[in-house]
C-alpha positions as CSV (number, residue, x, y, z in Angstrom):
1,M,21.3,-34.3,-63.9
2,Q,19.9,-31.3,-65.9
3,L,16.8,-32.0,-67.9
4,E,16.0,-30.0,-71.0
5,T,12.7,-28.2,-70.8
6,V,10.6,-29.3,-73.8
7,R,7.6,-27.3,-74.9
8,A,4.3,-29.2,-74.5
9,E,1.3,-28.4,-76.5
10,K,-1.7,-27.5,-74.3
11,S,-5.1,-29.1,-75.1
12,D,-8.6,-28.9,-73.7
13,D,-8.3,-32.3,-72.2
14,I,-5.4,-31.5,-69.9
15,W,-7.5,-30.7,-66.8
16,P,-8.5,-34.3,-65.9
17,F,-4.8,-35.1,-65.6
18,L,-3.8,-32.2,-63.4
19,T,-4.8,-34.0,-60.2
20,V,-2.0,-36.5,-59.9
21,S,-0.1,-35.7,-56.7
22,N,3.6,-35.7,-56.2
23,R,4.4,-36.1,-52.6
24,F,8.1,-35.4,-52.8
25,G,7.6,-31.9,-54.2
26,P,4.8,-29.5,-55.2
27,R,1.7,-31.0,-56.6
28,H,1.7,-31.2,-60.4
29,D,-1.6,-29.3,-60.6
30,D,-0.1,-26.5,-58.6
31,I,2.8,-26.3,-61.1
32,L,0.7,-26.8,-64.3
33,R,-2.5,-24.8,-63.5
34,P,-0.9,-21.4,-64.1
35,W,0.5,-22.6,-67.4
36,A,-2.9,-24.1,-68.4
37,E,-4.5,-20.7,-67.7
38,S,-1.9,-18.8,-69.6
39,P,-1.9,-18.0,-73.4
40,R,-1.7,-21.1,-75.6
41,N,1.8,-20.3,-76.8
42,A,3.3,-20.0,-73.3
43,S,6.2,-22.3,-72.3
44,P,5.6,-25.0,-69.8
45,P,7.0,-24.4,-66.3
46,R,9.8,-26.2,-64.7
47,G,8.6,-28.7,-62.1
48,P,10.1,-31.8,-60.4
49,F,10.5,-33.1,-63.9
50,D,9.7,-31.7,-67.4
51,L,6.9,-32.7,-69.6
52,D,7.6,-33.9,-73.2
53,S,3.8,-33.7,-73.9
54,T,0.5,-34.5,-72.4
55,I,1.5,-38.1,-72.8
56,D,3.4,-37.7,-69.6
57,L,0.2,-36.6,-67.9
58,H,-1.6,-39.6,-69.2
59,L,1.2,-41.8,-67.9
60,L,1.1,-40.2,-64.4
61,A,-2.7,-40.7,-64.3
62,C,-2.4,-44.4,-65.3
63,L,0.3,-45.0,-62.6
64,N,-1.9,-43.3,-60.0
65,V,-5.1,-45.4,-60.7
66,G,-3.6,-48.7,-61.9
67,S,-3.7,-52.0,-60.0
68,T,0.1,-52.1,-59.7
69,G,1.3,-50.5,-56.5
70,I,3.9,-47.7,-56.9
71,G,5.8,-46.3,-53.9
72,L,8.8,-44.0,-53.7
73,F,11.0,-43.6,-50.7
74,D,13.5,-40.8,-50.2
75,P,17.1,-41.3,-49.1
76,M,15.9,-40.9,-45.4
77,E,13.5,-43.8,-46.0
78,R,10.3,-41.7,-45.9
79,L,7.5,-42.7,-48.1
80,R,7.1,-39.7,-50.3
81,H,4.7,-40.9,-52.9
82,A,2.3,-43.9,-53.1
83,N,-0.6,-44.6,-55.4
84,P,-3.8,-46.1,-53.9
85,A,-2.8,-49.7,-54.8
86,F,0.5,-49.3,-52.9
87,A,-1.2,-47.7,-49.9
88,E,-3.7,-50.6,-49.8
89,A,-1.0,-53.3,-50.1
90,Y,0.9,-51.8,-47.1
91,A,-2.1,-50.4,-45.2
92,A,-0.3,-47.1,-45.4
93,R,-1.3,-43.5,-44.6
94,V,0.7,-41.7,-47.2
95,D,0.0,-38.2,-45.9
96,D,2.0,-39.1,-42.8
97,Q,5.1,-39.9,-44.9
98,P,5.9,-43.0,-42.8
99,S,9.3,-44.5,-42.8
100,W,9.9,-48.0,-44.2
101,E,10.3,-49.4,-40.6
102,A,7.1,-47.6,-39.5
103,L,5.2,-49.3,-42.3
104,M,6.6,-52.7,-41.3
105,R,5.8,-52.2,-37.6
106,G,2.3,-51.0,-38.5
107,C,1.6,-54.1,-40.6
108,H,2.9,-56.4,-37.8
109,A,1.1,-54.6,-35.0
110,N,-2.3,-54.2,-36.7
111,R,-2.3,-57.4,-38.7
112,R,-3.1,-55.4,-41.8
113,G,-1.3,-55.1,-45.1
114,L,1.8,-57.3,-45.5
115,L,1.8,-60.5,-43.5
116,I,4.7,-60.5,-41.0
117,E,4.7,-63.6,-38.9
118,T,7.1,-63.1,-36.0
119,D,6.9,-62.6,-32.3
120,D,10.0,-60.4,-32.4
121,I,9.6,-57.5,-34.8
122,E,12.9,-56.1,-33.9
123,A,14.8,-59.3,-34.8
124,W,12.7,-59.5,-38.0
125,L,13.6,-55.9,-39.0
126,A,17.3,-56.6,-38.2
127,S,17.2,-59.6,-40.5
128,E,15.5,-57.7,-43.3
129,R,18.1,-55.0,-43.1
130,R,20.6,-57.4,-44.4
131,S,19.0,-57.3,-47.8
132,H,16.9,-54.1,-47.8
133,R,18.7,-51.3,-49.7
134,Q,21.8,-53.5,-50.0
135,M,21.7,-54.0,-53.8
136,P,20.6,-51.9,-56.8
137,S,17.6,-54.1,-57.4
138,R,15.9,-57.1,-55.8
139,A,12.6,-58.9,-56.3
140,F,10.8,-61.3,-54.0
141,E,7.4,-62.7,-53.2
142,S,5.4,-61.8,-50.2
143,R,1.8,-62.1,-48.9
144,R,-0.9,-59.9,-47.5
145,V,-2.8,-60.8,-44.3
146,D,-5.8,-61.6,-46.5
147,G,-3.8,-64.2,-48.4
148,Q,-3.1,-62.1,-51.5
149,R,0.3,-63.0,-53.0
150,L,2.5,-60.1,-54.1
151,W,5.6,-59.8,-56.2
152,I,7.6,-56.9,-55.0
153,T,10.4,-55.2,-57.0
154,E,12.8,-52.7,-55.4
155,S,15.0,-50.4,-57.5
156,L,17.6,-48.4,-55.6
157,Q,18.8,-45.2,-57.4
158,S,22.3,-43.9,-57.1
159,D,21.0,-40.8,-55.1
160,G,19.3,-43.0,-52.5
161,W,15.7,-42.8,-53.7
162,L,14.0,-46.2,-53.7
163,L,11.2,-47.2,-56.1
164,V,9.0,-50.1,-55.0
165,V,6.6,-51.8,-57.4
166,V,4.0,-54.2,-56.1
167,S,2.1,-56.6,-58.3
168,D,-0.7,-59.0,-57.4
169,V,0.4,-62.5,-58.5
170,T,-2.3,-64.5,-56.7
171,A,-3.8,-65.8,-59.9
172,L,-0.4,-66.9,-61.2
173,S,0.3,-68.8,-58.0
174,A,-2.9,-70.7,-57.7
175,P,-2.8,-74.3,-59.0
176,A,-5.1,-75.0,-61.9
177,P,-7.9,-77.5,-61.1
178,A,-8.0,-80.8,-63.0
179,D,-10.5,-81.0,-65.9
180,G,-14.0,-81.5,-64.6
181,D,-13.1,-80.7,-61.0
182,E,-13.9,-77.0,-61.0
183,A,-17.4,-77.3,-59.6
184,H,-16.6,-79.8,-56.9
185,A,-13.1,-79.4,-55.6
186,S,-12.0,-76.6,-53.3
187,P,-9.0,-74.5,-54.4
188,D,-6.7,-76.4,-51.9
189,A,-8.1,-79.9,-52.6
190,G,-5.2,-82.3,-52.9
191,Q,-2.7,-79.6,-52.3
192,I,-2.6,-79.2,-48.5
193,D,-1.3,-81.5,-45.7
194,V,-4.4,-81.9,-43.4
195,L,-2.4,-82.1,-40.2
196,T,-0.1,-79.1,-40.5
197,G,-2.0,-77.0,-43.0
198,L,1.2,-76.8,-45.1
199,P,1.5,-77.5,-48.8
200,N,1.9,-81.3,-49.4
201,R,4.9,-82.9,-51.2
202,R,3.4,-82.5,-54.6
203,N,2.4,-78.9,-54.0
204,I,5.7,-77.7,-52.6
205,L,7.7,-79.4,-55.4
206,H,5.5,-77.6,-57.8
207,R,6.3,-74.3,-56.0
208,L,10.0,-75.2,-56.3
209,D,9.6,-75.5,-60.0
210,T,7.9,-72.1,-60.2
211,L,10.5,-70.4,-58.0
212,L,13.3,-71.9,-60.0
213,A,12.0,-70.3,-63.2
214,T,11.5,-67.0,-61.4
215,S,15.0,-67.2,-60.0
216,R,16.5,-67.7,-63.4
217,Q,14.4,-64.9,-65.0
218,L,15.3,-62.3,-62.3
219,R,18.8,-63.6,-61.7
220,M,18.3,-63.8,-58.0
221,P,19.6,-66.5,-55.6
222,L,17.4,-69.3,-54.4
223,S,18.2,-71.7,-51.6
224,L,16.4,-74.7,-50.3
225,A,16.6,-76.8,-47.1
226,V,15.4,-80.3,-46.3
227,L,14.5,-80.5,-42.6
228,E,13.8,-83.4,-40.4
229,I,12.7,-83.5,-36.8
230,D,15.3,-85.4,-34.8
231,D,14.3,-88.6,-33.0
232,F,10.7,-88.2,-34.1
233,G,10.1,-92.0,-34.1
234,T,11.4,-92.3,-30.5
235,A,9.2,-89.5,-29.4
236,V,6.1,-91.1,-30.9
237,G,7.1,-94.5,-29.4
238,Q,7.4,-92.9,-25.9
239,H,4.6,-90.5,-25.9
240,G,2.1,-91.7,-28.5
241,R,1.0,-90.7,-32.0
242,E,-1.2,-87.9,-30.7
243,D,1.8,-86.1,-29.1
244,G,3.7,-86.8,-32.3
245,D,1.0,-85.0,-34.3
246,R,1.2,-82.0,-31.9
247,L,5.0,-82.0,-32.4
248,L,4.6,-81.8,-36.2
249,E,2.0,-79.0,-35.8
250,H,4.3,-77.1,-33.4
251,F,7.3,-77.4,-35.7
252,A,5.4,-76.2,-38.8
253,G,4.1,-73.2,-36.8
254,Q,7.5,-72.3,-35.5
255,V,9.1,-72.3,-38.9
256,R,6.3,-70.1,-40.4
257,R,6.5,-67.7,-37.4
258,H,10.3,-67.2,-37.4
259,L,11.1,-67.0,-41.1
260,R,10.1,-64.5,-43.7
261,P,6.6,-64.3,-45.3
262,L,8.1,-65.1,-48.7
263,D,9.8,-68.3,-47.5
264,E,7.7,-71.4,-48.3
265,L,7.5,-74.6,-46.2
266,G,5.9,-77.9,-47.2
267,R,5.6,-81.3,-45.6
268,I,7.3,-84.0,-47.7
269,G,7.3,-87.0,-45.3
270,D,6.3,-88.2,-41.9
271,C,8.7,-85.8,-40.1
272,G,10.3,-84.3,-43.2
273,F,9.8,-80.8,-44.6
274,L,11.1,-78.8,-47.6
275,L,11.8,-75.1,-47.1
276,L,12.2,-72.7,-50.1
277,M,14.0,-69.4,-49.5
278,P,13.8,-67.0,-52.5
279,N,16.4,-64.2,-52.9
280,T,18.5,-65.9,-50.2
281,T,22.1,-67.1,-50.5
282,I,23.2,-70.3,-48.8
283,T,24.8,-68.2,-46.0
284,G,21.6,-66.4,-45.4
285,A,19.7,-69.7,-45.3
286,D,22.2,-71.0,-42.7
287,E,21.7,-68.0,-40.5
288,A,17.9,-68.2,-40.8
289,L,18.0,-71.9,-39.7
290,A,20.3,-71.0,-36.8
291,R,17.7,-68.4,-35.6
292,L,14.9,-71.0,-35.9
293,R,16.9,-73.5,-33.9
294,G,17.5,-70.9,-31.2
295,A,13.7,-70.2,-31.0
296,L,12.9,-73.9,-30.7
297,R,15.2,-74.4,-27.7
298,G,13.1,-72.1,-25.6
299,A,9.7,-73.4,-26.8
300,V,7.3,-75.9,-25.1
301,P,5.9,-78.0,-27.8
302,L,3.8,-80.3,-25.6
303,P,2.0,-78.5,-22.8
304,T,1.3,-81.7,-21.0
305,R,5.1,-82.5,-21.0
306,P,6.7,-79.1,-20.1
307,G,10.2,-80.6,-19.9
308,F,10.1,-82.1,-23.4
309,R,12.4,-80.4,-26.0
310,Y,13.3,-81.3,-29.5
311,D,15.6,-80.3,-32.3
312,F,16.0,-80.8,-36.1
313,S,18.6,-81.6,-38.7
314,A,18.8,-79.8,-42.1
315,G,20.5,-80.1,-45.4
316,V,20.9,-76.8,-47.2
317,A,21.7,-76.3,-50.9
318,P,21.8,-73.4,-53.4
319,V,19.9,-73.7,-56.6
320,L,22.3,-73.4,-59.6
321,A,21.5,-71.9,-63.0
322,A,21.4,-75.3,-64.8
323,D,19.4,-77.0,-62.1
324,G,16.1,-78.8,-62.5
325,P,14.0,-79.1,-59.3
326,S,15.3,-82.6,-58.6
327,D,19.0,-81.6,-58.8
328,A,18.9,-79.1,-55.9
329,F,16.6,-81.3,-53.9
330,T,18.9,-84.3,-54.2
331,R,21.9,-82.2,-53.1
332,A,20.0,-80.8,-50.1
333,D,18.8,-84.3,-49.1
334,G,22.4,-85.6,-49.3
335,A,23.4,-82.7,-47.0
336,L,20.7,-83.7,-44.6
337,Y,22.1,-87.2,-44.4
338,L,25.5,-85.7,-43.5
339,A,23.9,-83.6,-40.7
340,K,22.3,-86.7,-39.3
341,T,25.5,-88.7,-39.3
342,R,27.3,-85.8,-37.5
343,G,25.0,-86.3,-34.5
344,R,21.8,-84.4,-35.5
345,G,20.8,-81.0,-34.2
346,C,22.8,-79.2,-36.9
347,Q,22.7,-78.3,-40.6
348,A,25.0,-79.3,-43.4
349,L,25.6,-77.0,-46.4
350,V,26.4,-77.7,-50.0
351,D,29.3,-75.4,-50.9
352,P,28.0,-73.3,-53.9
353,G,31.6,-73.0,-55.2
354,E,32.1,-76.8,-55.3
355,V,28.8,-78.6,-55.6
356,G,30.2,-81.9,-54.4
357,A,31.6,-80.4,-51.2
358,L,29.6,-80.5,-48.0
359,R,30.3,-78.8,-44.7
360,A,28.4,-79.0,-41.4
361,T,27.6,-76.2,-39.0
362,S,26.4,-76.4,-35.4
363,G,23.4,-74.2,-36.0
364,A,24.2,-72.2,-33.0
365,T,22.7,-68.7,-32.9
366,A,25.0,-65.7,-33.2
């Protein structure tokens, strides 16, 4: 698209704003410096974009030093521009113009920047490819290794350039302490299941309420699954409560390791868990649980009993526009009941096109 060159009035305060770098073309100061040194009535030069006024320079400066991360990827997926906040969030060396995949591999290998909990980075990348650059815009929550919570928005342009905006939402996600408790209670007091380290029932249902509001606002899908370890009572009866606790810890660790950083898991009962999957359709949730099931089949949850194996049942439901938190949870819980009556070791899905309809899947990996 042709942009009309608009004359910009030079002023004495232009120099502080000529240091903003543009990594997908010449530096702005390289373009503007000759103009700034020319007679005051000279026309501004053509650069990667034209300047309406020095307001544009102020805007560029603010974007460069602000707390919101700004990154721009070219159609070949090279990071061509990033402000310091973006570079910090992704632990990126911008001068190297890394690819998106290189950034993700670096975060995973070095345990810096984005938190990517998986033993198989290739499988994780393949899974992410199903949604990355597949729609004009998407938004999702993620985390950094240091625990900082991030809200990431991706906007794909028609020419293949991808704008990524990263905002720190840690303060918005933290539960507010009760009156009078600020000086005595830790931030996680009453919010965490002591055995597994997961959010407890009250906490994860609060997160469901928050994600439901976000899903409506951004018009993105949200799926949830109620999970239950199969034959847990039998395992405890045969091997003892201590091994039962190890089994719960193992399951919680496996779910966190094999799903995405933005997915949230909480313990809601003795052997029951609630999994929240933002920006995920019911089909995507079904595939994610199938991959988790495949990983469990090769795991050794109890080192003292190397032959012991276990499985889980799941009920999966989409969150609909008119839903309150209890509506989707009730449907997923009903689907879990169907999965258990079908012989366990599978997941049952609520058909998003017909809310009352349920179907079971084997949970086998592709």
